[in-house]
C-alpha positions, 0 to 999 in steps of 0.5 A: 500499499503507498501513502495518499500524497504518493497517489495523489501526486500521481494520478495528479501527472497523469490527469496533466497528461490527460488534459494535454494535447498530443502534440506538446507530449514531451518526447521524454514524457512518451518514451516515460509512458511507454516505460511506466505502460509496460510495467503496469500492464506486466506487474498490476493488470496481466502479465500475458497481455504483453505476449498476446499483443503485437503493438508489443514490438511495432514500433519503431524503438521496439518497445510498444506503440500506445492507443492515444487517439482516433478519429473516423477510420483510423486509431492513433499511437503516442508517436503518431502511428497511424492505422487505417482501422480494420479491426473495429474493436470486434464490431464498435466502430461502426459508425467510426472512431468519436463520430462528431454527431455521435459524440455532441449529444454526448457531451449535450448530456453531460452537461446535465446528467451523466447517471441517474438515481435508480429511484427517478423515472429516466425518460431518455431509457424510454425513448431509447426502448421506443426506438429498439422497438421501432428499428427491430423486426417484427413484434419485439418490443420489451427491452432490458438494458445491460453494461456489456455483451456477455452480461445480456446474453445472461439477461436474454437467458435468464427470462427464457427461463423464465417465460417458458418455464423450460431448464434446457438451452440447445447452442450451436458448436463454435459460438460465442456468447461472452464470459461469464458463466452463463455465457460461457457455459453457452459458448461452443469453444472449449477454450473457454469451457474447460477450466470452467468445467462443470458449469451450467447445466442443462445445456446441449452442443449441435452442429452449428447450420445444421436444423436437423441436429437442433430437430433432434437434439429439441424432440429427443430431450422432450422424449425424455422428460425435459422441457427445452428453455430457449436455442441461441444462436448467432445468425453468422458465428462471429468469434468461429470465423465469420460461418454465415449458416446455409441459406434458409437456415434461421428461418427452419429452426425458427420454424422447429422453435414454434413447433416445440414451444422453445424461445428463440433468442438471436446473438445480434451484439456483433452482426447488428446495427448495420455492419452486415449489410440490415440494420439485423442480420436475423432481416435479411431471411426474414426472421424474427426472434423472441429475445435477441441481444445486441451491443457494439456499435449499440452505443456509437465507439462512444459508449457502453451499452448493451440490452435485448429486445424481445416480444411482450410474449416472453415479457410474463406476469412474474415481470411485472410483478417484479421488474427486478426478478430478472436483473437489476444491472446498476449503470444499466441504461443509464442516462449518458449510455442512452444519449449516445445508442439513441444518437447512433440510431439518430445517424445510422438511418438517416446515412443508411450505414447498414446499405454503406456498410454493403457496398463497401463491403462488397469493395472489400471483399471483391480486392480479398477474393481477388488476393486469395485467387493471387496466393491460393497457396496462402489464404484457404478462403475468404466469407462474410457478407457487408465489414463482417469479412473474414480470411481463412488461411492455410495453417494458424503461422501464415494468419498471424506471419500475415498480420503482423505485416499487415499491424507493420504497415499500418493496417489494424486486424484480428484474428480470432481471441484463441489463434490467427488461422483467421483473420477477421476485417471488421472496418467503420462504415465511415472507411474511404475508397482509398482506404480500402485500396491502402488497406489491399495493397499493403495486403498485398504486398504483407502476403508476399513477403510471407511468400518468399519465406515459403 
């Protein structure tokens, strides 16, 4: 434990850096910040973090790139490194970094209120819920706002049990729904599950994209006296490597759930808010779930806010009699975050962000496809739709080297959380045509370097 005076002095220095324009921070201070950041992560955050991040050894001095500024389609390092952001925070920055229209609304809200009392009625939560009912498919209506994606999934799982009386969940192999206990239990990757087993029970995993597997799992559970609460699906699997199911799959799963009285949950946290070319991916097949989760880009790349929306039939008497039964997150649906989401929805509708993602995604994918044809010994497949794209390599090593080569050329991408065999391309919707061309050119340079060494 350190004495208060030392802590205050240290934090006063940090606040001074926050309040100083980047160009006015001295070279000496910047070097100190790099050294301190490496030390702090190694000693106070997680030593594994430094081993995992390419940014630790990719700048000109061989130390680290400190993320310090962002704007539009770009991230900037402390020393002026400019990256075309093709990672997009795994889907956060659909509207761009620090979108000025969204930021103005958030600043205005902050001038008169940030959080809420927990007792009085907060109007922005109501306005946002109404907007969500307006822009989501079918008769989705009741909203519950949370802070992170895993929390939204937890609430969706709880809601399905309350509404149906069932206890079993059907999920899919390769699925990713977050890392809290319930969310990781329904997840379909052993890497995340094994350290915590035994987990939440009464979960069965089936093959993604195989509707008959889903039908058999539900039918067999019912045959032995079990009741299924919900099926949970990503309309496109993100963490699994941008896996698009066969056409008609979502519709068939909807029919199966209706046949057996099972709630259908779509996890649209990454696929939603325009990224895949429609506001919600389930719209591409004309399917409405009973419960839908959302997040990532929902806060406009400014503030964290997630949640769920459900059909009126899901909001049963138990929840009406006890509104806190589902959950009571202290910061869920707070005024500041709601203001960001409200501004985001308006911006997306006015600028047809889903249409922009579709059009720019077609251009980017065409460029990636052309490189796959030119370098078949390196690239196995290009997948995706809109600005949710992925390039799969023949080996994890090839993917990692390519990603590292892109990073060195100031293009930020990333693999999945556990390997780099598949690299995701999820740039902002405000990325320019020239930036897309530059990304393809730099990607080809990285591939050419790898080919020489093969």
